[in-house]
Each structure stands twice: as C-alpha cells, then as structure tokens.
C-alpha positions in Angstrom: -144.4 42.6 -67.5 -143.6 45.5 -70.3 -140.8 45.6 -71.9 -140.2 49.2 -70.8 -139.7 47.7 -67.5 -138.1 44.8 -68.2 -134.5 45.5 -68.9 -133.6 42.5 -70.6 -132.3 42.5 -74.2 -135.3 42.1 -76.6 -135.0 39.5 -79.4 -137.2 39.2 -82.2 -136.6 36.2 -84.4 -139.1 33.5 -86.3 -140.0 31.5 -89.2 -142.2 31.6 -92.2 -145.1 29.4 -92.2 -144.6 27.2 -95.3 -143.8 23.8 -93.6 -142.8 21.9 -90.8 -139.1 22.9 -89.4 -136.3 20.6 -89.9 -132.8 20.0 -88.6 -131.0 22.9 -90.1 -134.0 25.3 -88.2 -132.6 23.1 -85.2 -129.1 24.3 -85.2 -129.3 27.1 -87.4 -131.9 28.7 -84.6 -134.2 26.8 -82.6 -131.4 25.3 -79.9 -130.3 28.9 -79.5 -133.5 30.1 -79.0 -134.2 27.6 -76.1 -130.9 28.7 -74.5 -132.1 32.5 -74.8 -135.5 32.2 -73.4 -134.1 32.5 -69.9 -131.9 35.7 -70.1 -134.1 37.8 -73.1 -137.2 39.1 -73.6 -137.7 36.5 -76.7 -140.9 37.0 -79.1 -141.1 34.4 -81.9 -143.1 35.2 -85.2 -144.8 32.8 -86.8 -144.6 34.5 -90.2 -147.5 33.6 -92.1 -148.0 37.2 -93.9 -144.2 36.8 -95.2 -144.7 33.4 -96.6 -147.6 35.2 -98.7 -144.9 36.8 -100.6 -143.8 33.9 -102.8 -147.1 31.8 -102.0 -149.8 33.8 -102.5 -151.3 30.9 -104.9 -151.7 28.4 -101.9 -153.1 30.5 -98.8 -153.8 27.2 -97.4 -150.5 25.9 -97.3 -149.3 29.1 -95.2 -152.6 29.1 -93.0 -152.2 25.0 -92.3 -148.5 25.6 -91.3 -149.1 28.0 -88.8 -149.9 25.3 -86.3 -147.3 23.0 -87.5 -144.8 25.4 -86.7 -145.9 26.5 -83.5 -146.0 22.5 -82.7 -142.0 22.2 -83.4 -141.6 25.4 -81.2 -143.1 23.7 -78.3 -141.7 20.2 -79.1 -138.1 21.6 -79.0 -138.7 23.1 -75.6 -139.9 26.9 -76.2 -142.1 27.7 -73.3 -144.6 30.1 -73.7 -144.6 31.4 -70.2 -140.9 32.6 -71.2 -141.2 33.3 -74.9 -144.1 35.1 -76.7 -145.1 32.9 -79.7 -147.1 34.9 -82.0 -148.8 35.3 -85.7 -147.5 38.1 -87.8 -151.4 38.6 -89.7 -152.8 38.9 -86.2 -150.5 42.0 -85.4 -152.0 45.0 -87.6 -149.6 47.6 -86.3 -146.9 45.9 -88.3 -148.9 46.6 -91.9 -149.2 50.2 -90.8 -145.4 50.3 -89.8 -144.4 48.7 -93.2 -146.5 51.3 -95.3 -144.8 54.4 -93.3 -141.3 52.6 -93.9 -142.1 52.7 -97.5 -141.5 56.5 -98.0 -138.3 56.2 -96.2 -136.6 53.6 -98.5 -136.2 53.6 -102.2 -136.6 50.9 -105.0 -132.7 51.0 -105.8 -131.8 50.3 -102.3 -134.0 47.3 -102.1 -133.1 46.1 -105.4 -129.2 46.0 -103.8 -129.9 44.5 -101.2 -127.6 41.6 -101.4 -130.3 38.7 -99.6 -132.6 40.1 -101.7 -131.0 39.9 -104.9 -129.6 36.3 -104.4 -133.3 35.1 -103.5 -134.8 36.2 -106.6 -132.1 35.1 -108.9 -132.6 31.5 -106.8 -136.4 31.5 -107.5 -136.1 32.8 -111.3 -138.4 36.3 -110.5 -136.6 37.8 -113.6 -138.4 41.1 -113.4 -141.8 39.5 -112.5 -140.9 40.0 -108.8 -143.8 40.2 -106.2 -143.7 43.7 -104.8 -144.4 42.2 -101.3 -141.1 39.8 -102.1 -139.3 43.1 -103.1 -140.3 44.7 -100.1 -139.8 42.2 -97.7 -136.9 43.9 -95.9 -139.3 46.9 -95.3 -141.7 44.2 -93.4 -138.9 42.7 -92.0 -137.7 46.3 -90.3 -141.3 47.0 -89.2 -141.2 43.4 -87.5 -138.2 44.3 -85.5 -139.0 47.7 -84.8 -142.4 47.0 -83.6 -140.9 45.3 -80.6 -137.9 47.6 -80.3 -135.8 44.6 -80.7 -132.1 44.9 -80.1 -130.8 41.2 -81.0 -131.7 39.5 -84.4 -130.6 36.0 -84.5 -129.8 35.6 -88.4 -127.7 33.8 -90.6 -124.8 35.4 -92.2 -126.4 35.8 -95.2 -129.3 37.4 -93.6 -127.6 40.0 -91.9 -127.6 42.9 -94.8 -131.7 42.7 -94.1 -130.6 43.8 -90.6 -128.1 46.5 -92.0 -131.1 47.9 -94.3 -133.7 47.9 -90.8 -131.1 49.9 -89.2 -131.2 52.4 -92.2 -134.4 53.0 -91.8 -134.3 53.4 -87.6 -131.2 55.8 -88.3 -133.4 58.1 -91.1 -136.7 57.9 -88.5 -134.9 59.3 -85.7 -133.1 62.1 -87.6 -136.2 63.0 -88.8 -137.9 62.7 -85.7 -134.9 64.4 -84.1 -134.3 62.0 -80.7 -133.7 58.0 -80.8 -137.5 56.5 -80.5 -136.7 53.6 -82.6 -133.4 51.5 -81.0 -131.2 49.9 -84.0 -130.6 46.2 -83.8 -127.7 43.9 -83.9 -127.6 40.4 -86.0 -126.9 37.3 -83.6 -125.0 35.3 -86.0 -125.1 31.6 -85.1 -121.3 29.7 -84.8 -122.3 27.3 -86.8 -123.7 28.0 -90.6 -126.3 26.5 -92.7 -126.4 22.9 -92.6 -126.6 22.0 -96.0 -129.0 19.2 -97.3 -128.5 15.4 -97.1 -127.6 15.8 -101.2 -124.7 18.0 -100.3 -125.7 20.2 -103.4 -127.5 22.7 -101.4 -128.7 24.0 -97.9 -131.1 21.9 -96.2 -134.8 22.9 -97.1 -138.2 21.7 -97.6 -138.7 22.9 -101.0 -135.4 20.5 -102.1 -136.4 17.4 -100.5 -133.0 17.2 -99.1 -134.1 18.0 -95.3 -134.6 15.7 -92.2 -137.6 17.4 -90.4 -138.2 17.2 -86.6 -141.0 14.8 -86.9 -138.9 12.6 -88.8 -139.5 8.6 -87.9 -136.5 6.2 -87.0 -136.9 4.8 -90.6 -136.8 8.3 -92.3 -133.9 9.4 -90.3 -131.9 5.9 -91.0 -133.0 6.8 -94.8 -131.5 10.1 -95.1 -128.2 9.1 -93.2 -128.0 6.5 -96.0 -128.1 8.5 -98.7 -125.7 11.5 -97.2 -123.1 12.7 -99.5 -119.7 11.8 -98.5 -116.5 11.7 -100.9 -117.2 10.2 -104.1 -113.3 9.2 -104.3 -113.5 7.4 -101.2 -114.7 3.8 -102.7 -113.5 1.7 -100.3 -112.8 1.7 -96.7 -109.0 1.3 -97.1 -109.0 4.6 -99.0 -108.1 8.1 -97.8 -111.0 10.0 -97.9 -111.7 13.7 -97.8 -113.3 15.3 -94.6 -114.1 18.9 -96.2 -117.7 18.8 -98.3 -118.5 15.6 -96.5 -121.9 15.8 -95.4 -121.7 13.2 -92.9 -118.6 14.9 -90.9 -120.6 18.4 -91.3 -123.6 16.9 -89.0 -121.0 15.2 -87.0 -119.8 18.8 -86.0 -122.9 20.3 -86.0 -124.7 17.6 -83.7 -121.9 14.8 -82.0 -121.0 16.6 -78.5 -117.9 14.4 -78.3 -115.6 16.8 -80.2 -112.6 14.3 -79.1 -114.2 11.5 -81.0 -115.0 13.1 -83.8 -111.5 14.5 -84.4 -110.2 11.0 -84.2 -112.9 9.7 -86.9 -111.9 12.9 -89.4 -108.3 11.7 -88.8 -108.7 7.8 -89.4 -111.2 8.8 -92.7 -108.3 11.2 -94.0 -105.7 8.5 -93.6 -107.7 5.5 -94.5 -109.0 2.2 -93.0 -112.5 3.7 -92.4 -115.6 3.2 -94.0 -118.8 5.4 -94.4 -120.9 3.2 -93.3 -119.3 3.3 -89.9 -119.5 7.0 -89.5 -123.1 6.8 -91.3 -123.9 4.4 -88.2 -122.5 7.1 -85.3 -124.7 9.6 -87.1 -127.7 7.8 -87.1 -127.4 7.2 -83.6 -126.7 10.7 -82.4 -129.7 11.7 -84.6 -132.0 9.2 -83.2 -131.3 10.0 -80.0 -131.7 13.9 -80.5 -135.3 13.4 -82.5 -136.7 11.0 -80.4 -138.1 13.2 -77.6 -139.1 15.8 -80.0 -140.9 13.8 -82.2 -142.7 12.3 -79.1 -143.7 15.6 -77.7 -144.3 17.0 -80.9 -147.2 14.1 -81.0 -148.2 14.7 -77.8 -149.1 18.2 -78.4 -150.7 17.2 -81.6 -153.4 15.7 -79.6 -153.8 18.7 -77.6 -154.5 21.4 -80.8 -156.9 23.4 -78.5 -153.8 24.2 -76.0 -151.5 25.0 -79.0 -154.2 27.5 -80.3 -154.5 29.1 -76.9 -151.1 29.8 -76.7 -151.0 31.7 -80.2 -153.8 33.5 -79.1 -152.5 34.9 -75.6 -149.1 35.4 -77.4 -150.7 37.1 -80.2 -152.6 39.4 -78.0 -149.9 40.4 -75.7 -147.8 41.2 -79.1 -150.4 42.9 -80.5 -150.4 45.5 -77.6 -147.2 46.0 -77.6 -146.5 46.2 -81.6 -149.8 48.8 -81.5 -147.9 50.8 -78.6 -144.8 51.3 -80.9 -147.0 52.5 -84.0 -148.7 55.4 -81.5 -145.6 56.2 -79.8 -144.4 56.6 -83.7 -146.9 58.1 -85.2 -147.1 61.1 -82.6 -143.3 61.3 -82.9 -143.7 61.8 -86.3 -146.5 64.3 -85.9 -149.1 62.7 -88.3 -152.7 63.3 -87.7 -154.4 61.2 -85.1 -157.9 61.0 -84.9 
C-alpha cells in the first residue's frame, strides 16, 4: 500500500548512527514508536549521512553503527512489517532535495536556528562549523518532506527544526501555487530528556553517562549505584530533595506504580529513607525492563543476514517513495527533465 492510498498519519523519525541506543532514546522515542506503528505509517531513518556532519573523520564508526542501531530498533519491538526501517545514505532523492531546498533558505536564517546555535556552542566549533552541520536543518527538511511526513517525534529542543522545515514547505508551495508538500507537526513526548547518571547533562553516549539498551546486569547495577542523588542527604534520617535527584527522575520515567513513587518521594523529603533503598527499587525496575531487550538483541546479533535483509527491503521501499516525491516536486517547479 502506498502513502497516497493509506490515510493514516505519516511519521518520520530516526537516529544518528554514532553508537548503540540507550535508555534516554527508549523513554524519549523508542517506546512511543513501538506504540505508534499500529496506528500510523511510520518510517525510521538510520541517519548515517547526518552522522557524518560531525564524524567525517571516522566513517567506519558511522558505518558500523548502522547495524547497531538497527539491532536496537528490532530488539525493543519495532516490527519491520509495520514500520519501514531505511538507511539514509541509500536514498539519493534526499541529497537532491537538500540541494534544491538550499535555494529557499538563507545562511542567516540557518545561523539563527536555536537548535543549531546551541549545538554549535556545545561542540565548540566557533566559526569552524562544518557546512554540512550548519545546513542540517535543510537536510532534515528534505528527509521529512520526501516522505510527506505530517508528524515528526522530536524533543522540545528540536522543535525549531520542524518550524524551519515548515518555512521551506510554505515557500515552495507559494512558488508552485498549490500545496504539493504538507507541513509537519512536532510530536513532543511528555517525558523530557533523560539526564545522565551523573546528573550534570543529558544522557549521552559521548558523555559516558548513559545506560545502553544492551547493558549487562552488572553494568545496570553499577550505573544505578553511581547515580547522582541529593549531595546534602548524608544520612537516611536527613530530609532529602527530590527535585534534580536523578534516581527519582528515573523512577518517574520507568516505574509504572505512580502511587508508590509518590509515597517514596514524600518519605525521602521528610527523612528516614536512604538513597540505597530507592536505588535498589530503581535497579530492579531497570533490570526487568532491559533483560528481554538485551536477550532479543543478542539473538538478533546472531542473525545479521536477516537484519541486513530488513534494511535492504525497507531502504528499497523508501527509495521508491522519496524518488516519487522528488519527481513530483521537480515537475511542479518546472525544472528541466530528461
């Protein structure tokens, strides 16, 4: 069934292939993707081309992690019969759309994008910004519109990228004189970014403060025991602070027993509840969550031919869809065609 005949909302989402995924990805997007695949047309993009914008010096890392991220997708329950999993670099229409869209946006507008400004500062580029990195919002606009996505799950800090996509869409539609491309809506999860176990930054592979989905029982235990709590909570009898306490943030994200979590918070605030007691509860929850994911991932890793077949099939379907969008847009703009 094509997008044109399927009336369900179209979702495009994905991940940079710079390393295996972690709990932050799970709570921020993966869990929701598994639920949405039954009600939406969902496309998952393994963004290897985008990963090169700040990893061009290590293309092997990017290539290797295409399979690693694909394993994580399948292990958490993404069904390739319901969700199309595709590799960005295997979709040539995306590159041509990016080049085309660059004529509809200015450098000044790209530099004003809050998400890009923050990322440039975080990476310390100064003025040595890779052109591919600066133009990432244009490439993302190409990704979104190539699939004619109407919903894009992103964190709140990524919402400016969706607005920039819609600016490009509106300008193109005005140029053409009719709505060839749909605008997209940012689908922002209720749970914000999951902090790292150190409490000092978002959970990130590069920061070394993440719990990967493939973490062993010992790795989970060690990560939970290292978690930042309340530095002033020196004795169990002392009143403690819940806000900014990473253990309670994780309980809010992963513990389905809301009543018990609220009781633990009240107990911690008034004193008499030690950090280790709360950490033991969190560890039990994370061990239960990650054990089946880890086991499925290990089994899939023994069937890499199957995983590669999933990627080939998904990428071929996506290639046909994105090429059709490019052809339609070229014709609508009156561009020369051989």
